[in-house]
MIVOKE-288465 format. One record per residue (C-alpha): x, y, z. Coordinates in steps of 0.2 Angstrom, whole numbers, always signed. Example, Ala and Ser with C-alpha at 12.3 -4.5 7.8 and 13.67 -1.06 7.14 Angstrom:
% residues 2
+-------+-------+-------+
:     u :     v :     w :
+-------+-------+-------+
:   +62 :   -22 :   +39 :
:   +68 :    -5 :   +36 :
+-------+-------+-------+
% end
This chain:
% residues 447
+-------+-------+-------+
:     u :     v :     w :
+-------+-------+-------+
:  +476 :  +432 :  +522 :
:  +463 :  +441 :  +532 :
:  +465 :  +459 :  +539 :
:  +457 :  +463 :  +556 :
:  +449 :  +479 :  +560 :
:  +455 :  +487 :  +576 :
:  +442 :  +490 :  +589 :
:  +444 :  +509 :  +589 :
:  +439 :  +510 :  +571 :
:  +422 :  +501 :  +573 :
:  +413 :  +517 :  +579 :
:  +418 :  +526 :  +563 :
:  +408 :  +514 :  +552 :
:  +389 :  +514 :  +549 :
:  +381 :  +497 :  +545 :
:  +363 :  +494 :  +540 :
:  +361 :  +482 :  +555 :
:  +369 :  +494 :  +567 :
:  +388 :  +489 :  +566 :
:  +401 :  +490 :  +553 :
:  +420 :  +494 :  +552 :
:  +435 :  +496 :  +542 :
:  +453 :  +494 :  +544 :
:  +470 :  +500 :  +537 :
:  +484 :  +488 :  +539 :
:  +500 :  +498 :  +536 :
:  +514 :  +491 :  +525 :
:  +530 :  +496 :  +517 :
:  +533 :  +499 :  +499 :
:  +547 :  +491 :  +490 :
:  +549 :  +479 :  +475 :
:  +562 :  +468 :  +467 :
:  +558 :  +466 :  +449 :
:  +572 :  +454 :  +445 :
:  +566 :  +438 :  +436 :
:  +566 :  +422 :  +446 :
:  +582 :  +413 :  +443 :
:  +580 :  +396 :  +435 :
:  +593 :  +383 :  +432 :
:  +591 :  +368 :  +420 :
:  +603 :  +356 :  +412 :
:  +602 :  +343 :  +399 :
:  +612 :  +327 :  +399 :
:  +623 :  +324 :  +383 :
:  +635 :  +312 :  +377 :
:  +649 :  +314 :  +364 :
:  +651 :  +301 :  +351 :
:  +668 :  +293 :  +350 :
:  +676 :  +287 :  +334 :
:  +679 :  +268 :  +334 :
:  +697 :  +263 :  +333 :
:  +701 :  +244 :  +329 :
:  +719 :  +238 :  +332 :
:  +726 :  +225 :  +320 :
:  +725 :  +207 :  +328 :
:  +741 :  +198 :  +332 :
:  +745 :  +184 :  +320 :
:  +736 :  +168 :  +325 :
:  +725 :  +178 :  +337 :
:  +706 :  +176 :  +336 :
:  +697 :  +190 :  +327 :
:  +688 :  +202 :  +339 :
:  +671 :  +209 :  +336 :
:  +671 :  +227 :  +330 :
:  +665 :  +240 :  +343 :
:  +648 :  +247 :  +338 :
:  +646 :  +265 :  +339 :
:  +636 :  +271 :  +354 :
:  +620 :  +280 :  +349 :
:  +618 :  +297 :  +356 :
:  +605 :  +298 :  +370 :
:  +589 :  +306 :  +365 :
:  +585 :  +323 :  +373 :
:  +571 :  +322 :  +385 :
:  +555 :  +330 :  +379 :
:  +549 :  +345 :  +389 :
:  +534 :  +341 :  +400 :
:  +517 :  +346 :  +394 :
:  +506 :  +343 :  +408 :
:  +507 :  +344 :  +427 :
:  +509 :  +329 :  +438 :
:  +499 :  +323 :  +453 :
:  +505 :  +329 :  +466 :
:  +511 :  +345 :  +457 :
:  +530 :  +344 :  +454 :
:  +534 :  +351 :  +436 :
:  +541 :  +368 :  +436 :
:  +529 :  +381 :  +429 :
:  +542 :  +389 :  +419 :
:  +544 :  +372 :  +409 :
:  +525 :  +371 :  +406 :
:  +525 :  +389 :  +400 :
:  +541 :  +393 :  +392 :
:  +546 :  +411 :  +388 :
:  +535 :  +418 :  +402 :
:  +519 :  +414 :  +393 :
:  +509 :  +412 :  +409 :
:  +490 :  +413 :  +407 :
:  +481 :  +429 :  +410 :
:  +468 :  +431 :  +423 :
:  +450 :  +436 :  +420 :
:  +450 :  +453 :  +411 :
:  +435 :  +464 :  +414 :
:  +433 :  +480 :  +405 :
:  +429 :  +496 :  +416 :
:  +412 :  +504 :  +415 :
:  +404 :  +521 :  +415 :
:  +417 :  +535 :  +415 :
:  +432 :  +523 :  +415 :
:  +426 :  +514 :  +399 :
:  +438 :  +524 :  +389 :
:  +453 :  +515 :  +397 :
:  +450 :  +500 :  +387 :
:  +455 :  +508 :  +370 :
:  +466 :  +523 :  +377 :
:  +483 :  +523 :  +369 :
:  +490 :  +531 :  +384 :
:  +483 :  +518 :  +396 :
:  +489 :  +504 :  +384 :
:  +507 :  +512 :  +385 :
:  +506 :  +512 :  +404 :
:  +500 :  +494 :  +404 :
:  +515 :  +489 :  +393 :
:  +527 :  +496 :  +405 :
:  +522 :  +484 :  +418 :
:  +527 :  +468 :  +409 :
:  +538 :  +461 :  +423 :
:  +524 :  +465 :  +436 :
:  +511 :  +456 :  +425 :
:  +523 :  +441 :  +422 :
:  +527 :  +439 :  +440 :
:  +509 :  +440 :  +445 :
:  +503 :  +428 :  +432 :
:  +517 :  +416 :  +436 :
:  +511 :  +416 :  +455 :
:  +493 :  +415 :  +450 :
:  +495 :  +400 :  +439 :
:  +505 :  +391 :  +453 :
:  +491 :  +395 :  +465 :
:  +477 :  +388 :  +453 :
:  +487 :  +372 :  +450 :
:  +491 :  +369 :  +468 :
:  +474 :  +373 :  +475 :
:  +465 :  +363 :  +462 :
:  +476 :  +348 :  +466 :
:  +472 :  +351 :  +485 :
:  +453 :  +352 :  +481 :
:  +454 :  +335 :  +473 :
:  +464 :  +327 :  +487 :
:  +459 :  +334 :  +503 :
:  +449 :  +321 :  +513 :
:  +442 :  +318 :  +530 :
:  +455 :  +308 :  +540 :
:  +470 :  +319 :  +535 :
:  +479 :  +329 :  +547 :
:  +479 :  +348 :  +545 :
:  +498 :  +347 :  +545 :
:  +498 :  +335 :  +531 :
:  +486 :  +346 :  +521 :
:  +496 :  +362 :  +524 :
:  +513 :  +355 :  +520 :
:  +506 :  +346 :  +505 :
:  +501 :  +363 :  +498 :
:  +516 :  +373 :  +503 :
:  +528 :  +359 :  +496 :
:  +519 :  +359 :  +480 :
:  +521 :  +378 :  +478 :
:  +539 :  +377 :  +481 :
:  +541 :  +364 :  +468 :
:  +532 :  +373 :  +455 :
:  +541 :  +389 :  +457 :
:  +558 :  +380 :  +459 :
:  +563 :  +387 :  +476 :
:  +563 :  +376 :  +491 :
:  +567 :  +390 :  +503 :
:  +581 :  +381 :  +512 :
:  +595 :  +391 :  +505 :
:  +597 :  +408 :  +513 :
:  +586 :  +421 :  +504 :
:  +579 :  +408 :  +493 :
:  +561 :  +410 :  +500 :
:  +562 :  +429 :  +496 :
:  +564 :  +425 :  +477 :
:  +548 :  +415 :  +475 :
:  +538 :  +403 :  +486 :
:  +524 :  +403 :  +499 :
:  +517 :  +420 :  +501 :
:  +511 :  +418 :  +519 :
:  +507 :  +402 :  +530 :
:  +493 :  +391 :  +523 :
:  +477 :  +394 :  +533 :
:  +467 :  +378 :  +537 :
:  +454 :  +385 :  +548 :
:  +440 :  +374 :  +555 :
:  +422 :  +379 :  +559 :
:  +421 :  +394 :  +570 :
:  +440 :  +398 :  +567 :
:  +439 :  +411 :  +553 :
:  +457 :  +415 :  +549 :
:  +475 :  +414 :  +554 :
:  +477 :  +396 :  +559 :
:  +490 :  +384 :  +553 :
:  +497 :  +370 :  +563 :
:  +513 :  +372 :  +573 :
:  +524 :  +357 :  +576 :
:  +516 :  +343 :  +585 :
:  +498 :  +348 :  +581 :
:  +489 :  +332 :  +577 :
:  +471 :  +339 :  +573 :
:  +463 :  +328 :  +560 :
:  +450 :  +334 :  +547 :
:  +433 :  +327 :  +551 :
:  +418 :  +324 :  +539 :
:  +408 :  +337 :  +549 :
:  +421 :  +351 :  +547 :
:  +419 :  +367 :  +537 :
:  +437 :  +371 :  +532 :
:  +444 :  +388 :  +525 :
:  +459 :  +385 :  +515 :
:  +469 :  +402 :  +513 :
:  +484 :  +400 :  +501 :
:  +497 :  +413 :  +496 :
:  +510 :  +412 :  +482 :
:  +523 :  +425 :  +478 :
:  +535 :  +428 :  +464 :
:  +548 :  +442 :  +467 :
:  +537 :  +448 :  +481 :
:  +521 :  +449 :  +470 :
:  +509 :  +440 :  +481 :
:  +493 :  +431 :  +475 :
:  +481 :  +429 :  +490 :
:  +466 :  +418 :  +486 :
:  +455 :  +406 :  +497 :
:  +441 :  +394 :  +496 :
:  +430 :  +384 :  +508 :
:  +428 :  +365 :  +509 :
:  +413 :  +356 :  +517 :
:  +409 :  +337 :  +515 :
:  +391 :  +339 :  +521 :
:  +378 :  +347 :  +509 :
:  +369 :  +355 :  +524 :
:  +383 :  +369 :  +523 :
:  +380 :  +372 :  +505 :
:  +370 :  +388 :  +508 :
:  +384 :  +395 :  +519 :
:  +397 :  +392 :  +506 :
:  +385 :  +399 :  +492 :
:  +382 :  +415 :  +502 :
:  +401 :  +419 :  +504 :
:  +405 :  +414 :  +486 :
:  +392 :  +426 :  +480 :
:  +398 :  +440 :  +492 :
:  +415 :  +438 :  +485 :
:  +410 :  +438 :  +467 :
:  +399 :  +453 :  +470 :
:  +414 :  +462 :  +478 :
:  +425 :  +457 :  +463 :
:  +412 :  +463 :  +450 :
:  +408 :  +480 :  +458 :
:  +427 :  +484 :  +462 :
:  +436 :  +496 :  +450 :
:  +445 :  +512 :  +449 :
:  +436 :  +527 :  +458 :
:  +424 :  +515 :  +468 :
:  +422 :  +520 :  +486 :
:  +427 :  +506 :  +498 :
:  +413 :  +509 :  +510 :
:  +400 :  +508 :  +496 :
:  +408 :  +492 :  +490 :
:  +406 :  +484 :  +508 :
:  +388 :  +488 :  +506 :
:  +386 :  +478 :  +490 :
:  +396 :  +464 :  +498 :
:  +385 :  +464 :  +514 :
:  +369 :  +464 :  +504 :
:  +374 :  +449 :  +494 :
:  +380 :  +439 :  +509 :
:  +365 :  +443 :  +521 :
:  +352 :  +438 :  +508 :
:  +356 :  +420 :  +512 :
:  +351 :  +408 :  +527 :
:  +357 :  +391 :  +531 :
:  +348 :  +376 :  +540 :
:  +360 :  +366 :  +550 :
:  +354 :  +351 :  +560 :
:  +336 :  +358 :  +560 :
:  +340 :  +376 :  +565 :
:  +340 :  +390 :  +552 :
:  +353 :  +403 :  +554 :
:  +355 :  +420 :  +545 :
:  +372 :  +422 :  +536 :
:  +381 :  +437 :  +543 :
:  +396 :  +446 :  +536 :
:  +410 :  +446 :  +549 :
:  +411 :  +464 :  +552 :
:  +428 :  +466 :  +559 :
:  +437 :  +456 :  +545 :
:  +441 :  +465 :  +529 :
:  +450 :  +463 :  +512 :
:  +465 :  +474 :  +509 :
:  +478 :  +480 :  +497 :
:  +493 :  +470 :  +493 :
:  +510 :  +479 :  +491 :
:  +527 :  +471 :  +486 :
:  +533 :  +459 :  +499 :
:  +519 :  +465 :  +511 :
:  +502 :  +456 :  +512 :
:  +493 :  +470 :  +520 :
:  +494 :  +486 :  +512 :
:  +487 :  +503 :  +517 :
:  +468 :  +502 :  +511 :
:  +455 :  +490 :  +517 :
:  +439 :  +483 :  +509 :
:  +425 :  +481 :  +522 :
:  +413 :  +468 :  +520 :
:  +399 :  +478 :  +528 :
:  +392 :  +495 :  +523 :
:  +403 :  +509 :  +530 :
:  +406 :  +528 :  +529 :
:  +424 :  +525 :  +521 :
:  +425 :  +536 :  +506 :
:  +443 :  +530 :  +501 :
:  +443 :  +526 :  +483 :
:  +451 :  +512 :  +473 :
:  +465 :  +519 :  +462 :
:  +474 :  +514 :  +446 :
:  +488 :  +502 :  +450 :
:  +481 :  +496 :  +466 :
:  +481 :  +477 :  +470 :
:  +467 :  +471 :  +481 :
:  +463 :  +455 :  +490 :
:  +444 :  +454 :  +489 :
:  +440 :  +442 :  +503 :
:  +423 :  +440 :  +512 :
:  +419 :  +430 :  +527 :
:  +401 :  +423 :  +532 :
:  +396 :  +416 :  +549 :
:  +381 :  +408 :  +557 :
:  +387 :  +415 :  +574 :
:  +389 :  +433 :  +580 :
:  +397 :  +440 :  +564 :
:  +412 :  +446 :  +575 :
:  +429 :  +438 :  +578 :
:  +441 :  +439 :  +593 :
:  +459 :  +433 :  +595 :
:  +461 :  +416 :  +604 :
:  +473 :  +402 :  +603 :
:  +491 :  +397 :  +600 :
:  +499 :  +409 :  +587 :
:  +507 :  +402 :  +571 :
:  +508 :  +417 :  +559 :
:  +521 :  +430 :  +561 :
:  +529 :  +444 :  +550 :
:  +543 :  +456 :  +551 :
:  +536 :  +474 :  +553 :
:  +541 :  +486 :  +539 :
:  +540 :  +500 :  +551 :
:  +549 :  +491 :  +565 :
:  +558 :  +502 :  +578 :
:  +576 :  +501 :  +581 :
:  +578 :  +492 :  +598 :
:  +593 :  +487 :  +607 :
:  +590 :  +468 :  +609 :
:  +598 :  +461 :  +624 :
:  +592 :  +443 :  +622 :
:  +605 :  +434 :  +611 :
:  +592 :  +422 :  +604 :
:  +581 :  +436 :  +598 :
:  +596 :  +445 :  +589 :
:  +601 :  +429 :  +580 :
:  +583 :  +425 :  +576 :
:  +580 :  +442 :  +569 :
:  +595 :  +440 :  +557 :
:  +587 :  +423 :  +551 :
:  +570 :  +431 :  +548 :
:  +577 :  +446 :  +539 :
:  +588 :  +435 :  +527 :
:  +575 :  +422 :  +524 :
:  +558 :  +430 :  +524 :
:  +560 :  +449 :  +525 :
:  +543 :  +456 :  +527 :
:  +534 :  +440 :  +520 :
:  +524 :  +432 :  +533 :
:  +530 :  +415 :  +540 :
:  +525 :  +401 :  +552 :
:  +534 :  +393 :  +566 :
:  +535 :  +377 :  +554 :
:  +546 :  +387 :  +542 :
:  +559 :  +391 :  +556 :
:  +558 :  +372 :  +560 :
:  +563 :  +367 :  +542 :
:  +577 :  +380 :  +542 :
:  +584 :  +370 :  +557 :
:  +580 :  +383 :  +570 :
:  +578 :  +376 :  +588 :
:  +573 :  +383 :  +604 :
:  +568 :  +400 :  +596 :
:  +551 :  +403 :  +605 :
:  +559 :  +414 :  +618 :
:  +568 :  +425 :  +606 :
:  +552 :  +425 :  +594 :
:  +541 :  +431 :  +608 :
:  +554 :  +445 :  +613 :
:  +554 :  +451 :  +595 :
:  +535 :  +452 :  +596 :
:  +535 :  +461 :  +613 :
:  +548 :  +473 :  +606 :
:  +537 :  +478 :  +591 :
:  +549 :  +471 :  +578 :
:  +539 :  +456 :  +573 :
:  +520 :  +456 :  +572 :
:  +510 :  +440 :  +578 :
:  +493 :  +436 :  +570 :
:  +483 :  +425 :  +583 :
:  +469 :  +414 :  +576 :
:  +452 :  +424 :  +574 :
:  +437 :  +415 :  +581 :
:  +418 :  +418 :  +581 :
:  +408 :  +410 :  +595 :
:  +411 :  +391 :  +598 :
:  +398 :  +380 :  +589 :
:  +396 :  +392 :  +574 :
:  +402 :  +390 :  +557 :
:  +412 :  +402 :  +546 :
:  +416 :  +402 :  +527 :
:  +428 :  +412 :  +516 :
:  +431 :  +415 :  +498 :
:  +444 :  +427 :  +491 :
:  +452 :  +433 :  +475 :
:  +466 :  +445 :  +470 :
:  +463 :  +458 :  +458 :
:  +474 :  +470 :  +448 :
:  +467 :  +487 :  +444 :
:  +477 :  +489 :  +428 :
:  +477 :  +505 :  +418 :
:  +466 :  +497 :  +404 :
:  +456 :  +483 :  +412 :
:  +453 :  +475 :  +429 :
:  +461 :  +458 :  +430 :
:  +455 :  +445 :  +442 :
:  +472 :  +437 :  +442 :
:  +467 :  +422 :  +453 :
:  +451 :  +417 :  +444 :
:  +450 :  +399 :  +439 :
:  +438 :  +386 :  +433 :
:  +435 :  +381 :  +451 :
:  +430 :  +398 :  +458 :
+-------+-------+-------+
% end
């Protein structure tokens, strides 16, 4: 989920083409390390001893009752269904979820790979890694299903809800019981952003937008387990004329992932990303466009139950000397555009989140008070969409929701758009800067 750079920060950055920026999205710390509760049961049937009564004189002989055979235990599933519905905990018993791509540190941090002290620190994080790998494997299985099944003619609502329902089934939490969505589930509203819309769009109730053959769609998916959020995105296009746009952004993201590491300065990392991105151009309908990094969008750290942490990863060169540190979790996400390379807020809001630093406000609107209680109990600081309130049975909540936004208690995230007629693309991975190695937790065979 993209972080947007505030306009007053743009002056602080120095970009090779004359404009760059960075951002810092504040978030609160706090983690719940309890394992996800899972409930399973097996049907069994006790065998009963047969008893046969003596027949009365002259009565016809009755057939003896046969012993009932015990029911065979169902075999545990060994493969995922289509659409995904099998609990990940059944496919990977004893928390044996797959690792992400592990990359050794280089240069002065190469010693970390074999350091006994760093290995000890790594081993202390077993619950942290289990939760993250659980969320990451859920993400991989759901997104790969989505990539196979998303087709022109589907509504954006159908696509987003298909992804979100699959996530809920795989982690075993449908999010309908109070507090259930805070244990595991959707990490933020699924972004289905078309063409010049770069980020923060998911359909609200009643939206009937249909995916077209000519669209370029960014699909931004979040999965969390115990507040450990995996944030990863890809772009789908059905016309090969957009191939170079997608290739540019994928290359930029992979460059960011490759160059990221402990002690790396964020401004320098942005320069590597920009150089990769802007080495491409794309011909669309006979016109050649240079691919530009969207300079006021950034990657970001991820904190427990908070998608936007305190550090930002610019996607253009900047003067930010902030360093990546051991233990940081980063979303490395890049956005390329055939337009201005700069986004603005526009359109109906669908993404919201309870602010961790929310002020204490005397709310006079009763609907705002009751809605705040629902948000706190069901989402905490995890971002949510209006559709999530709908499925909880909330009605006529928009006045109260807007009041919470105006009071500074809830933050809204309007859609982020480049100029109309342009095309944008996004790719994103979540990386863990572990004491011993960098783990690209969301890496898969797809991207």
